[in-house]
KOLFI-615588 format. One record per residue (C-alpha): z, x, y; residue number from 1. Coordinates in steps of 0.2 Angstrom, whole numbers. Each point is the difference from the previous one (the first is absolute). Layout:
N
<base up="Z" east="X" north="Y" k="NUM"/>
...
***
This chain:
218
<base up="115" east="-546" north="-635" k="1"/>
<base up="-2" east="-5" north="-18" k="2"/>
<base up="-15" east="-7" north="-11" k="3"/>
<base up="3" east="-17" north="-7" k="4"/>
<base up="1" east="-1" north="-19" k="5"/>
<base up="-15" east="-12" north="0" k="6"/>
<base up="-11" east="15" north="5" k="7"/>
<base up="6" east="14" north="-12" k="8"/>
<base up="-13" east="-4" north="-14" k="9"/>
<base up="-14" east="-3" north="12" k="10"/>
<base up="3" east="16" north="10" k="11"/>
<base up="2" east="10" north="-16" k="12"/>
<base up="-17" east="-7" north="-8" k="13"/>
<base up="-8" east="3" north="17" k="14"/>
<base up="5" east="18" north="1" k="15"/>
<base up="-6" east="3" north="-18" k="16"/>
<base up="-17" east="-9" north="2" k="17"/>
<base up="-4" east="7" north="17" k="18"/>
<base up="5" east="18" north="-7" k="19"/>
<base up="-12" east="-2" north="-15" k="20"/>
<base up="-14" east="-7" north="12" k="21"/>
<base up="2" east="15" north="12" k="22"/>
<base up="0" east="13" north="-14" k="23"/>
<base up="-16" east="-8" north="-8" k="24"/>
<base up="-9" east="0" north="17" k="25"/>
<base up="5" east="18" north="5" k="26"/>
<base up="-4" east="6" north="-17" k="27"/>
<base up="-18" east="-8" north="-1" k="28"/>
<base up="-4" east="1" north="19" k="29"/>
<base up="9" east="15" north="6" k="30"/>
<base up="-15" east="6" north="8" k="31"/>
<base up="-2" east="-16" north="11" k="32"/>
<base up="15" east="4" north="10" k="33"/>
<base up="-2" east="-15" north="12" k="34"/>
<base up="1" east="-12" north="-15" k="35"/>
<base up="16" east="6" north="-8" k="36"/>
<base up="8" east="2" north="17" k="37"/>
<base up="-4" east="-18" north="4" k="38"/>
<base up="6" east="-6" north="-17" k="39"/>
<base up="16" east="10" north="2" k="40"/>
<base up="4" east="-7" north="17" k="41"/>
<base up="-3" east="-18" north="-5" k="42"/>
<base up="11" east="2" north="-14" k="43"/>
<base up="14" east="7" north="10" k="44"/>
<base up="-2" east="-14" north="13" k="45"/>
<base up="0" east="-13" north="-14" k="46"/>
<base up="16" east="8" north="-8" k="47"/>
<base up="9" east="0" north="17" k="48"/>
<base up="-5" east="-18" north="3" k="49"/>
<base up="8" east="-5" north="-17" k="50"/>
<base up="16" east="10" north="3" k="51"/>
<base up="1" east="-8" north="18" k="52"/>
<base up="-2" east="-18" north="-7" k="53"/>
<base up="15" east="2" north="-12" k="54"/>
<base up="11" east="8" north="12" k="55"/>
<base up="18" east="-7" north="2" k="56"/>
<base up="9" east="5" north="16" k="57"/>
<base up="19" east="1" north="-1" k="58"/>
<base up="7" east="-14" north="12" k="59"/>
<base up="18" east="-3" north="2" k="60"/>
<base up="4" east="-18" north="3" k="61"/>
<base up="15" east="-8" north="8" k="62"/>
<base up="2" east="-18" north="-7" k="63"/>
<base up="-2" east="-13" north="14" k="64"/>
<base up="5" east="-17" north="-6" k="65"/>
<base up="-10" east="-14" north="9" k="66"/>
<base up="-14" east="12" north="3" k="67"/>
<base up="-17" east="0" north="-10" k="68"/>
<base up="-6" east="18" north="-2" k="69"/>
<base up="-19" east="3" north="-3" k="70"/>
<base up="-3" east="1" north="-18" k="71"/>
<base up="-16" east="11" north="2" k="72"/>
<base up="-8" east="13" north="11" k="73"/>
<base up="-16" east="-8" north="9" k="74"/>
<base up="-4" east="-12" north="13" k="75"/>
<base up="4" east="-18" north="3" k="76"/>
<base up="-14" east="-12" north="-4" k="77"/>
<base up="7" east="-17" north="-1" k="78"/>
<base up="15" east="-9" north="9" k="79"/>
<base up="-2" east="-19" north="-4" k="80"/>
<base up="9" east="-15" north="-7" k="81"/>
<base up="-8" east="-7" north="-16" k="82"/>
<base up="5" east="-10" north="-15" k="83"/>
<base up="6" east="12" north="-14" k="84"/>
<base up="-3" east="-9" north="-16" k="85"/>
<base up="5" east="12" north="-14" k="86"/>
<base up="19" east="0" north="2" k="87"/>
<base up="6" east="-9" north="15" k="88"/>
<base up="-13" east="-13" north="1" k="89"/>
<base up="3" east="-2" north="19" k="90"/>
<base up="-5" east="7" north="16" k="91"/>
<base up="5" east="18" north="3" k="92"/>
<base up="-4" east="14" north="13" k="93"/>
<base up="-12" east="13" north="-8" k="94"/>
<base up="0" east="17" north="7" k="95"/>
<base up="-13" east="12" north="-9" k="96"/>
<base up="-2" east="19" north="1" k="97"/>
<base up="-17" east="8" north="-5" k="98"/>
<base up="1" east="17" north="-8" k="99"/>
<base up="-16" east="11" north="2" k="100"/>
<base up="-5" east="14" north="-11" k="101"/>
<base up="9" east="13" north="12" k="102"/>
<base up="17" east="-10" north="0" k="103"/>
<base up="15" east="4" north="-11" k="104"/>
<base up="-2" east="-13" north="-14" k="105"/>
<base up="18" east="-1" north="-8" k="106"/>
<base up="9" east="-16" north="5" k="107"/>
<base up="18" east="-3" north="4" k="108"/>
<base up="12" east="-15" north="1" k="109"/>
<base up="1" east="-7" north="17" k="110"/>
<base up="17" east="-7" north="-3" k="111"/>
<base up="15" east="2" north="-11" k="112"/>
<base up="5" east="-13" north="-13" k="113"/>
<base up="-4" east="-7" north="-17" k="114"/>
<base up="-17" east="-2" north="-9" k="115"/>
<base up="-2" east="-18" north="-4" k="116"/>
<base up="-18" east="-1" north="-5" k="117"/>
<base up="-14" east="12" north="-6" k="118"/>
<base up="-18" east="-6" north="-5" k="119"/>
<base up="-16" east="10" north="-3" k="120"/>
<base up="-16" east="-9" north="4" k="121"/>
<base up="-17" east="6" north="-6" k="122"/>
<base up="-14" east="-3" north="12" k="123"/>
<base up="-15" east="6" north="10" k="124"/>
<base up="-2" east="15" north="11" k="125"/>
<base up="-4" east="-6" north="18" k="126"/>
<base up="2" east="13" north="13" k="127"/>
<base up="19" east="0" north="3" k="128"/>
<base up="-2" east="-4" north="19" k="129"/>
<base up="-9" east="-17" north="-5" k="130"/>
<base up="11" east="-16" north="2" k="131"/>
<base up="-6" east="-5" north="-18" k="132"/>
<base up="8" east="15" north="-7" k="133"/>
<base up="18" east="-7" north="1" k="134"/>
<base up="-4" east="-14" north="-12" k="135"/>
<base up="-15" east="6" north="-10" k="136"/>
<base up="2" east="18" north="-3" k="137"/>
<base up="10" east="9" north="-14" k="138"/>
<base up="18" east="0" north="6" k="139"/>
<base up="19" east="0" north="-4" k="140"/>
<base up="12" east="-12" north="9" k="141"/>
<base up="18" east="5" north="1" k="142"/>
<base up="14" east="-11" north="8" k="143"/>
<base up="16" east="8" north="7" k="144"/>
<base up="15" east="-10" north="4" k="145"/>
<base up="9" east="9" north="14" k="146"/>
<base up="19" east="2" north="0" k="147"/>
<base up="1" east="-13" north="13" k="148"/>
<base up="-10" east="-12" north="-11" k="149"/>
<base up="-17" east="0" north="8" k="150"/>
<base up="-15" east="1" north="-12" k="151"/>
<base up="-15" east="10" north="4" k="152"/>
<base up="-16" east="3" north="-10" k="153"/>
<base up="-9" east="16" north="0" k="154"/>
<base up="-18" east="1" north="-7" k="155"/>
<base up="-8" east="16" north="-5" k="156"/>
<base up="-19" east="-3" north="0" k="157"/>
<base up="-14" east="11" north="-7" k="158"/>
<base up="-15" east="3" north="10" k="159"/>
<base up="-19" east="4" north="-2" k="160"/>
<base up="4" east="17" north="-6" k="161"/>
<base up="17" east="-2" north="-7" k="162"/>
<base up="2" east="-3" north="-19" k="163"/>
<base up="18" east="3" north="-4" k="164"/>
<base up="16" east="-8" north="7" k="165"/>
<base up="17" east="6" north="-6" k="166"/>
<base up="18" east="-6" north="3" k="167"/>
<base up="16" east="2" north="-9" k="168"/>
<base up="7" east="-16" north="7" k="169"/>
<base up="8" east="-12" north="-13" k="170"/>
<base up="10" east="-16" north="2" k="171"/>
<base up="18" east="3" north="3" k="172"/>
<base up="-2" east="18" north="7" k="173"/>
<base up="11" east="5" north="15" k="174"/>
<base up="-12" east="9" north="12" k="175"/>
<base up="4" east="9" north="16" k="176"/>
<base up="-10" east="0" north="16" k="177"/>
<base up="-12" east="15" north="1" k="178"/>
<base up="0" east="3" north="-19" k="179"/>
<base up="-16" east="1" north="-9" k="180"/>
<base up="-8" east="-17" north="-5" k="181"/>
<base up="-16" east="7" north="-7" k="182"/>
<base up="-17" east="8" north="2" k="183"/>
<base up="-18" east="-6" north="3" k="184"/>
<base up="-14" east="12" north="-4" k="185"/>
<base up="-14" east="1" north="13" k="186"/>
<base up="-1" east="-12" north="15" k="187"/>
<base up="11" east="-15" north="-1" k="188"/>
<base up="11" east="-13" north="9" k="189"/>
<base up="18" east="-6" north="0" k="190"/>
<base up="4" east="-18" north="6" k="191"/>
<base up="18" east="-5" north="5" k="192"/>
<base up="4" east="-19" north="1" k="193"/>
<base up="15" east="-4" north="11" k="194"/>
<base up="9" east="-16" north="6" k="195"/>
<base up="-10" east="-9" north="14" k="196"/>
<base up="6" east="5" north="17" k="197"/>
<base up="5" east="17" north="-5" k="198"/>
<base up="0" east="12" north="15" k="199"/>
<base up="-15" east="12" north="-3" k="200"/>
<base up="1" east="17" north="8" k="201"/>
<base up="-18" east="6" north="-3" k="202"/>
<base up="-17" east="-4" north="6" k="203"/>
<base up="-17" east="-2" north="-8" k="204"/>
<base up="-8" east="17" north="-3" k="205"/>
<base up="16" east="9" north="3" k="206"/>
<base up="3" east="16" north="-11" k="207"/>
<base up="16" east="-1" north="-10" k="208"/>
<base up="9" east="11" north="-12" k="209"/>
<base up="10" east="-4" north="-16" k="210"/>
<base up="19" east="-1" north="2" k="211"/>
<base up="-2" east="6" north="18" k="212"/>
<base up="-7" east="-15" north="11" k="213"/>
<base up="9" east="-16" north="2" k="214"/>
<base up="-13" east="-14" north="-3" k="215"/>
<base up="12" east="-15" north="3" k="216"/>
<base up="18" east="-6" north="1" k="217"/>
<base up="8" east="-14" north="-9" k="218"/>
***
């Protein structure tokens, strides 16, 4: 398992700052053993959490035309038809995955194709599971046209804790199903907008894994 590049600096600074803190505590309070042992234990737990958050498991992906793979680890929080008014301006089937703090947070392309549209939207920071987060929170929208000519929209959404979304997607890029789409730091959500009538293979509250579980078929 690798550590995602988005976590390298934070992990380095966390190690440095926690090391300094523990040296100071042990130096000045070495006679109060329960105190410095507690600080040391909490520091180790915090560092383990940060490293775990930025983990990037290796997953081999066999391309599956016509199948929509989950773009994120998490659980399904929405399956509904709604009017998508940013790009399509028509009714689409929305399937959403919420990522908690313990989930892997890098996102992957659910289909192979060509990037047609990328747009960043500043916004609020509602909890990512909240329905309003899809249109009101800070987010990045990416449209992929599959090799079969179907366009789908993927929306990375920041949550209450999340404050940074990254993607390397650019219009005109050729992308492959399962390749990395981007990363969202600390609690977030990913929406996919599909043609109405698309066959959905997941249910509400179902746990899913990026590049592993087939969410839908078109």
